[in-house]
DRENVEXNU-215298 format. One record per residue: x, y, z of N, C-alpha, C in turn. Coordinates in steps of 0.05 Angstrom, whole numbers, plus 5000, padded with zeros to 4 digits. Layout:
<nodes>
XYZXYZXYZ
...
</nodes>
This chain:
<nodes>
795634511555795634761574796235021567
794635251574794535531558797035711581
799435851574800835941593799136251590
797936331618797636541625799536781618
799137001609800837201607801037381633
803937301651804037451672806537651675
807837691651809837881650809238171632
808638451641808238631632810238751613
809338941597810939071580813139241592
813539411606816239471619816739251629
816839051643818238851651819638641633
818438641605819338521581822038691567
822039011568823539161561826039101583
825039141610827939021620828938821615
827638571619828338281621830638281589
829038381558830638431540833138501547
832938841562835338931563838038731576
836538671603838838491620839438221609
837738061595838737831572840637891554
841038171542842538191518845238291536
844238521555847238511565848338281576
846838101591849737931597850337691588
848837661561850237511540852637611530
852537861522855338091516856938061533
856238101556858337991583859437741579
857737491573858437271578860537281551
860237351536862437271504865637421518
865337521533866737751534869337661561
867737471581869337401595870137081593
872136941609872936711606872736551629
870536531644870436271660868336161664
867536051683865235851689862936051696
863436301701860936521703860436521677
861936441661860436551625857536391632
858036171624855235921621853336071635
853936181662851336211689849736461669
852136591657851336971649849636921619
851036701598849536661582846636491584
846236291605844636191606842436301617
842236431645840436631644839336921638
841936981615840837221595839637111576
839536821570836836711547834836691565
834736531587831536481599830736831602
832136991602830837211614829237391581
830437321565829237381534827337221525
827436931537825336661518822536831541
823036841570821136951586819437231573
821437331558820337611561817937631528
819637501512818837401488816137241492
815537051513813636901514811437031534
812137281544810837371561809337231579
811237001597810236861616813136781632
812536821660815436691678813936561697
815036301705814336061724815236161749
817136351755817236361780815136541788
814036691764811736911784809436841788
808836571766806536471779806636331808
809036171813809736061842809836231860
810136501858810236751881807036871878
806136901859803537011851803337221838
805837361814807037681821804737641788
803637881775802637941757804238231742
805838221725806238541723804738611691
802638441680801038501662798338731672
798238811654796439121660793739071650
792938841641790538841622788138661645
786538691633783338661648783438321637
784638131659783337821644780437791643
778337881655776437871646775037981618
776238051602776238131578776337951554
778237691569779937551552777937331545
</nodes>
């Protein structure tokens, strides 16, 4: 199964910045919220690196700018 890229360049940058920020904040706080922030930040970074977001597929969103016909 091939994952079609659906996360664009600007979207990737935003995901990486937010992911790093969430992980950093999760290190600073000491509560149950820590694990939520860490997990969500980790998922944001992974989806940015893969270029694929499962929720985007579910909702039919694609922020990639390239023409799929050329692939």
